N, CA, C and O of each residue as an XYZ file, in Angstrom:
404
protein
N     -17.324      6.022      0.292
C     -16.964      4.661      0.611
C     -16.009      4.085     -0.435
O     -15.081      3.344     -0.110
N     -16.259      4.444     -1.697
C     -15.404      3.939     -2.770
C     -13.969      4.425     -2.596
O     -13.022      3.684     -2.857
N     -13.813      5.650     -2.161
C     -12.471      6.187     -1.972
C     -11.760      5.476     -0.811
O     -10.555      5.237     -0.881
N     -12.485      5.143      0.236
C     -11.900      4.419      1.368
C     -11.407      3.041      0.919
O     -10.326      2.607      1.319
N     -12.185      2.365      0.101
C     -11.793      1.059     -0.410
C     -10.523      1.177     -1.249
O      -9.613      0.359     -1.120
N     -10.464      2.186     -2.100
C      -9.286      2.392     -2.933
C      -8.042      2.696     -2.126
O      -6.963      2.185     -2.427
N      -8.183      3.521     -1.109
C      -7.034      3.866     -0.270
C      -6.559      2.658      0.522
O      -5.359      2.492      0.742
N      -7.482      1.822      0.950
C      -7.099      0.631      1.697
C      -6.242     -0.290      0.839
O      -5.240     -0.827      1.311
N      -6.630     -0.472     -0.415
C      -5.834     -1.300     -1.310
C      -4.460     -0.714     -1.552
O      -3.469     -1.442     -1.594
N      -4.393      0.590     -1.711
C      -3.108      1.257     -1.916
C      -2.237      1.163     -0.671
O      -1.020      1.016     -0.777
N      -2.834      1.246      0.479
C      -2.069      1.225      1.729
C      -1.319     -0.087      1.898
O      -0.220     -0.099      2.453
N      -1.893     -1.195      1.427
C      -1.182     -2.477      1.501
C       0.155     -2.376      0.778
O       1.185     -2.807      1.297
N       0.133     -1.808     -0.412
C       1.358     -1.689     -1.213
C       2.332     -0.706     -0.571
O       3.531     -0.978     -0.513
N       1.835      0.428     -0.089
C       2.719      1.446      0.500
C       3.435      0.899      1.728
O       4.631      1.133      1.907
N       2.716      0.177      2.569
C       3.323     -0.389      3.776
C       4.382     -1.419      3.406
O       5.463     -1.448      3.993
N       4.065     -2.265      2.429
C       5.039     -3.271      2.015
C       6.299     -2.612      1.455
O       7.410     -3.039      1.770
N       6.142     -1.596      0.643
C       7.309     -0.896      0.103
C       8.153     -0.286      1.216
O       9.381     -0.376      1.194
N       7.496      0.327      2.176
C       8.215      0.986      3.272
C       8.936     -0.032      4.155
O      10.105      0.150      4.493
N       8.242     -1.089      4.521
C       8.862     -2.077      5.392
C       9.945     -2.881      4.677
O      10.936     -3.262      5.300
N       9.776     -3.141      3.399
C      10.763     -3.945      2.685
C      12.038     -3.151      2.396
O      13.145     -3.679      2.504
N      11.871     -1.881      2.028
C      13.049     -1.079      1.677
C      13.578     -0.275      2.848
O      14.765      0.048      2.890
N      12.712      0.054      3.805
C      13.117      0.916      4.910
C      13.223      2.369      4.496
O      13.720      3.194      5.263
N      12.773      2.692      3.316
C      12.856      4.048      2.781
C      11.448      4.597      2.574
O      10.577      3.910      2.042
N      11.236      5.827      2.994
C       9.912      6.438      2.858
C       9.685      7.037      1.475
O       8.538      7.175      1.048
N      10.742      7.391      0.774
C      10.573      8.068     -0.505
C       9.961      7.168     -1.572
O       9.304      7.677     -2.480
N      10.150      5.847     -1.502
C       9.546      4.959     -2.495
C       8.016      4.929     -2.409
O       7.359      5.058     -3.442
N       7.422      4.763     -1.221
C       5.958      4.848     -1.167
C       5.437      6.233     -1.543
O       4.341      6.359     -2.089
N       6.220      7.266     -1.252
C       5.779      8.619     -1.623
C       5.732      8.784     -3.144
O       4.793      9.372     -3.679
N       6.739      8.267     -3.828
C       6.745      8.336     -5.293
C       5.611      7.487     -5.862
O       4.928      7.899     -6.800
N       5.417      6.304     -5.291
C       4.334      5.431     -5.734
C       2.979      6.126     -5.541
O       2.118      6.063     -6.419
N       2.795      6.781     -4.407
C       1.547      7.511     -4.127
C       1.345      8.625     -5.146
O       0.247      8.798     -5.674
N       2.401      9.377     -5.420
C       2.300     10.459     -6.401
C       1.906      9.913     -7.771
O       1.004     10.445     -8.417
N       2.577      8.857     -8.213
C       2.284      8.300     -9.533
C       0.865      7.761     -9.621
O       0.195      7.937    -10.638
N       0.401      7.101     -8.557
C      -0.977      6.602     -8.560
C      -1.975      7.746     -8.659
O      -2.927      7.677     -9.436
N      -1.760      8.808     -7.867
C      -2.667      9.948     -7.923
C      -2.613     10.644     -9.273
O      -3.641     11.044     -9.818
N      -1.415     10.785     -9.802
C      -1.248     11.472    -11.080
C      -1.931     10.706    -12.209
O      -2.648     11.293    -13.020
N      -1.709      9.401    -12.256
C      -2.342      8.590    -13.303
C      -3.852      8.570    -13.127
O      -4.595      8.656    -14.105
N      -4.307      8.459    -11.887
C      -5.746      8.476    -11.613
C      -6.372      9.801    -12.032
O      -7.452      9.828    -12.622
N      -5.689     10.894    -11.723
C      -6.220     12.208    -12.095
C      -6.207     12.415    -13.601
O      -7.103     13.067    -14.137
N      -5.223     11.882    -14.286
C      -5.221     11.972    -15.741
C      -6.414     11.241    -16.337
O      -7.016     11.713    -17.300
N      -6.758     10.085    -15.765
C      -7.871      9.295    -16.285
C      -9.224      9.905    -15.952
O     -10.165      9.801    -16.740
N      -9.327     10.541    -14.787
C     -10.636     11.054    -14.360
C     -10.827     12.524    -14.670
O     -11.822     13.113    -14.250
N      -9.907     13.129    -15.389
C     -10.046     14.551    -15.703
C      -9.792     15.433    -14.502
O     -10.450     16.461    -14.337
N      -8.848     15.049    -13.661
C      -8.430     15.798    -12.468
C      -9.536     15.891    -11.438
O      -9.613     16.860    -10.682
N     -10.392     14.884    -11.411
C     -11.420     14.760    -10.390
C     -11.025     13.567     -9.526
O     -11.396     12.433     -9.827
N     -10.264     13.822     -8.438
C      -9.692     12.727     -7.664
C     -10.745     11.844     -7.005
O     -10.461     10.689     -6.685
N     -11.927     12.349     -6.799
C     -13.001     11.536     -6.237
C     -13.956     11.112     -7.351
O     -15.169     11.048     -7.150
N     -13.402     10.825     -8.516
C     -14.208     10.568     -9.698
C     -14.879      9.214     -9.737
O     -15.781      9.010    -10.550
N     -14.475      8.272     -8.885
C     -15.082      6.958     -8.929
C     -16.236      6.895     -7.955
O     -16.081      7.241     -6.784
N     -17.368      6.466     -8.415
C     -18.526      6.305     -7.535
C     -19.057      4.890     -7.690
O     -18.900      4.259     -8.735
N     -19.678      4.415     -6.646
C     -20.212      3.052     -6.615
C     -21.625      3.065     -7.148
O     -22.494      3.751     -6.610
N     -21.860      2.291     -8.227
C     -23.190      2.210     -8.821
C     -23.803      0.820     -8.685
O     -24.940      0.603     -9.102
N     -23.062     -0.122     -8.105
C     -23.566     -1.471     -7.933
C     -23.486     -2.324     -9.181
O     -24.075     -3.403     -9.232
N     -22.766     -1.857    -10.188
C     -22.620     -2.631    -11.417
C     -21.511     -3.661    -11.250
O     -20.713     -3.587    -10.316
N     -21.472     -4.609    -12.156
C     -20.469     -5.669    -12.081
C     -19.059     -5.094    -12.185
O     -18.135     -5.619    -11.564
N     -18.880     -4.038    -12.952
C     -17.554     -3.428    -13.074
C     -17.092     -2.835    -11.753
O     -15.891     -2.803    -11.482
N     -18.020     -2.364    -10.924
C     -17.650     -1.855     -9.605
C     -17.100     -2.974     -8.719
O     -16.129     -2.776     -7.988
N     -17.721     -4.140     -8.790
C     -17.239     -5.280     -8.011
C     -15.861     -5.738     -8.503
O     -14.973     -6.035     -7.705
N     -15.701     -5.790     -9.811
C     -14.415     -6.194    -10.382
C     -13.328     -5.204     -9.979
O     -12.231     -5.606     -9.594
N     -13.627     -3.927    -10.066
C     -12.666     -2.892     -9.702
C     -12.292     -3.006     -8.223
O     -11.123     -2.858     -7.865
N     -13.265     -3.264     -7.377
C     -13.001     -3.406     -5.946
C     -12.086     -4.594     -5.675
O     -11.154     -4.493     -4.877
N     -12.347     -5.708     -6.329
C     -11.489     -6.885     -6.153
C     -10.070     -6.568     -6.624
O      -9.102     -6.982     -5.987
N      -9.941     -5.850     -7.714
C      -8.618     -5.529     -8.236
C      -7.845     -4.577     -7.331
O      -6.654     -4.778     -7.096
N      -8.512     -3.542     -6.820
C      -7.770     -2.545     -6.044
C      -7.545     -2.961     -4.599
O      -6.699     -2.379     -3.921
N      -8.279     -3.952     -4.113
C      -8.054     -4.432     -2.750
C      -7.472     -5.844     -2.768
O      -6.516     -6.127     -2.045
N      -8.028     -6.713     -3.570
C      -7.615     -8.113     -3.569
C      -6.198     -8.339     -4.048
O      -5.446     -9.089     -3.425
N      -5.822     -7.707     -5.142
C      -4.471     -7.904     -5.678
C      -3.406     -7.383     -4.708
O      -2.452     -8.108     -4.426
N      -3.529     -6.153     -4.183
C      -2.537     -5.722     -3.193
C      -2.541     -6.575     -1.927
O      -1.488     -6.788     -1.326
N      -3.705     -7.064     -1.516
C      -3.765     -7.925     -0.336
C      -3.027     -9.243     -0.585
O      -2.294     -9.716      0.284
N      -3.215     -9.827     -1.746
C      -2.495    -11.049     -2.082
C      -0.984    -10.805     -2.144
O      -0.194    -11.644     -1.712
N      -0.597     -9.659     -2.682
C       0.822     -9.300     -2.717
C       1.364     -9.165     -1.300
O       2.471     -9.619     -1.009
N       0.591     -8.545     -0.424
C       1.017     -8.373      0.975
C       1.169     -9.719      1.674
O       2.123     -9.925      2.424
N       0.248    -10.621      1.438
C       0.340    -11.952      2.039
C       1.572    -12.678      1.515
O       2.274    -13.336      2.283
N       1.844    -12.568      0.221
C       3.020    -13.195     -0.363
C       4.303    -12.648      0.264
O       5.267    -13.389      0.456
N       4.315    -11.358      0.580
C       5.501    -10.736      1.171
C       5.755    -11.204      2.603
O       6.844    -10.986      3.135
N       4.783    -11.834      3.226
C       4.924    -12.262      4.618
C       5.624    -13.601      4.793
O       5.676    -14.127      5.905
N       6.157    -14.157      3.723
C       6.792    -15.466      3.806
C       8.214    -15.411      3.269
O       8.545    -14.596      2.408
N       9.033    -16.290      3.795
C      10.397    -16.439      3.301
C      11.327    -15.315      3.709
O      11.145    -14.664      4.738
N      12.323    -15.109      2.875
C      13.333    -14.095      3.146
C      12.732    -12.684      3.147
O      13.220    -11.797      3.847
N      11.676    -12.486      2.361
C      11.021    -11.174      2.319
C      10.547    -10.762      3.709
O      10.699     -9.606      4.104
N       9.982    -11.693      4.436
C       9.491    -11.400      5.792
C      10.645    -11.010      6.708
O      10.532    -10.056      7.477
N      11.745    -11.737      6.629
C      12.896    -11.427      7.486
C      13.440    -10.031      7.178
O      13.803     -9.291      8.092
N      13.496     -9.674      5.904
C      13.962     -8.341      5.526
C      13.030     -7.280      6.107
O      13.491     -6.267      6.633
N      11.722     -7.512      6.011
C      10.767     -6.536      6.554
C      10.867     -6.449      8.071
O      10.780     -5.353      8.624
N      11.048     -7.569      8.753
C      11.189     -7.539     10.211
C      12.459     -6.805     10.625
O      12.446     -6.036     11.586
N      13.549     -7.037      9.912
C      14.789     -6.327     10.217
C      14.634     -4.824      9.998
O      15.086     -4.024     10.817
N      13.999     -4.445      8.900
C      13.779     -3.019      8.640
C      12.835     -2.397      9.659
O      13.027     -1.252     10.066
N      11.813     -3.148     10.074
C      10.896     -2.624     11.086
C      11.633     -2.405     12.406
O      11.385     -1.417     13.097
N      12.539     -3.325     12.760
C      13.339     -3.139     13.970
C      14.217     -1.901     13.870
O      14.366     -1.163     14.843
N      14.800     -1.672     12.695
C      15.624     -0.477     12.506
C      14.782      0.797     12.570
O      15.185      1.791     13.174
N      13.615      0.753     11.943
C      12.740      1.930     11.930
C      12.282      2.267     13.341
O      12.278      3.432     13.738
N      11.899      1.249     14.094
C      11.429      1.466     15.459
C      12.570      1.567     16.465
O      12.351      1.916     17.625
N      13.772      1.266     16.026
C      14.975      1.307     16.864
C      14.799      0.435     18.100
O      15.120      0.841     19.217
N      14.288     -0.763     17.881
C      14.053     -1.667     19.009
C      15.352     -2.127     19.646
O      15.416     -2.291     20.864
N      16.373     -2.334     18.855
C      17.636     -2.790     19.420
C      18.248     -1.727     20.330
O      18.840     -2.063     21.355
N      18.116     -0.473     19.975
C      18.636      0.600     20.824
C      17.868      0.714     22.116
O      18.465      0.964     23.163
N      16.567      0.538     22.079
C      15.753      0.618     23.295
C      16.017     -0.556     24.211
O      16.020     -0.395     25.431
N      16.239     -1.724     23.655
C      16.484     -2.894     24.494
C      17.809     -2.781     25.227
O      17.944     -3.267     26.350
N      18.784     -2.145     24.601
C      20.069     -2.033     25.268
C      20.009     -1.038     26.431
O      20.857     -1.083     27.322
N      19.024     -0.148     26.434
C      18.889      0.794     27.533
C      18.200      0.177     28.738
O      18.304      0.704     29.846
N      17.502     -0.925     28.540
C      16.725     -1.538     29.633
C      17.619     -2.342     30.533
O      17.147     -2.931     31.506
């Protein structure tokens, strides 16, 4: 369960990077760096975090899910949102499909 929570927090950042830049290589590099740093800290045990119900577990959960979620919400406003919508249209090629209809 702890690993699912961690991946969910990371996914917020990866999606924002992909939609904002329109490039897949940036989230891939970010994913690699996160795994590499995590493995360095845990002694190459990627599933090294376990939930013990301690206060540090709650703090860690808020940090790995809450902070990326707040960043994602912030990205949904202003010019950032328009850039992401334009990139999503390009990625999905919606303009090309509409012209065929």
